[in-house]
C-alpha positions in Angstrom: 26.3 -27.1 28.2 23.6 -24.2 28.2 21.3 -24.1 30.3 17.8 -24.8 29.4 16.2 -21.8 30.7 18.8 -20.0 28.1 17.8 -22.4 25.4 14.2 -21.2 25.7 15.4 -17.9 25.8 16.3 -18.2 23.1 13.9 -20.3 21.1 11.1 -17.6 22.2 13.5 -14.6 20.2 13.7 -16.3 17.2 9.7 -16.8 17.0 8.9 -13.5 17.3 11.8 -12.3 14.8 10.6 -14.6 12.4 6.5 -13.9 13.2 7.7 -9.9 12.5 9.7 -10.9 9.2 6.5 -12.8 8.0 4.2 -9.8 9.0 6.0 -6.8 7.6 6.3 -9.0 4.1 2.4 -9.1 3.7 1.7 -5.3 4.7 0.3 -3.7 1.8 2.1 0.0 0.6 -0.2 2.8 1.0 -0.8 4.9 -2.3 0.1 8.6 -1.8 -2.2 11.3 -3.7 -0.8 14.1 -4.4 -2.6 16.2 -6.5 -6.6 17.8 -5.1 -9.3 17.5 -6.8 -12.8 15.4 -7.4 -12.3 12.0 -8.2 -13.1 10.7 -11.6 -10.9 7.9 -12.6 -9.4 4.6 -10.2 -8.3 1.4 -10.4 -10.2 -1.7 -9.0 -9.6 -3.8 -5.8 -7.7 -6.9 -7.3 -6.0 -5.4 -10.8 -2.3 -6.5 -11.0 0.2 -2.5 -11.0 3.8 -2.1 -12.0 5.3 0.6 -11.1 4.3 4.4 -12.4 0.6 2.8 -13.7 -1.4 5.4 -12.7 -4.0 4.4 -10.0 -6.4 7.3 -9.2 -7.7 10.3 -11.8 -8.6 13.6 -10.6 -9.9 16.9 -12.1 -8.9 19.9 -11.7 -8.8 23.0 -13.1 -6.9 22.3 -15.6 -8.7 19.4 -16.3 -7.8 15.5 -15.6 -4.4 14.7 -13.6 -3.1 12.2 -12.4 -3.3 12.2 -8.8 -1.4 9.1 -7.8 1.1 6.2 -9.1 1.7 3.3 -8.0 5.4 3.1 -5.8 5.5 -0.3 -6.4 4.5 -3.2 -8.3 1.9 -5.9 -6.7 -2.3 -6.0 -6.7 -4.3 -3.4 -5.3 -5.6 -4.4 -1.9 -8.2 -1.7 -1.2 -9.4 2.0 -3.2 -10.0 4.1 0.2 -11.8 6.3 -2.4 -14.5 6.7 -4.9 -15.3 8.0 -7.8 -16.7 11.3 -6.8 -14.8 12.2 -3.3 -12.7 15.0 -3.5 -8.6 14.2 -2.5 -6.1 16.7 -0.8 -2.8 16.3 -1.2 -1.2 13.6 1.0 -4.6 11.2 1.3 -4.3 8.2 1.2 -5.9 6.6 -1.9 -5.0 2.5 -2.6 -2.6 0.4 -0.7 -1.4 -2.4 -3.0 0.3 -5.7 -1.6 3.7 -5.8 -2.9 4.2 -9.5 -5.7 7.0 -10.8 -5.1 
């Protein structure tokens, strides 16, 4: 038979694994800008998006250009820039909570 100590350790390990999976499942996905410029358009938090939808546009020397697109389906959980902000390549501009 299994000892009481082994059963307790196994239970604790299973609970830790299950809780870490739940935290990961609810994590928002960072959306990164691929162009630099002054923000002229962005989606509002709570907006449903599909992969490829435009999240942020910036004004560049050649005119308005898409700086960030959604990389997953979901809902915009947080927008980290506002209209008029200057962003650089690699800046996190929004977070999307993935939909199942």
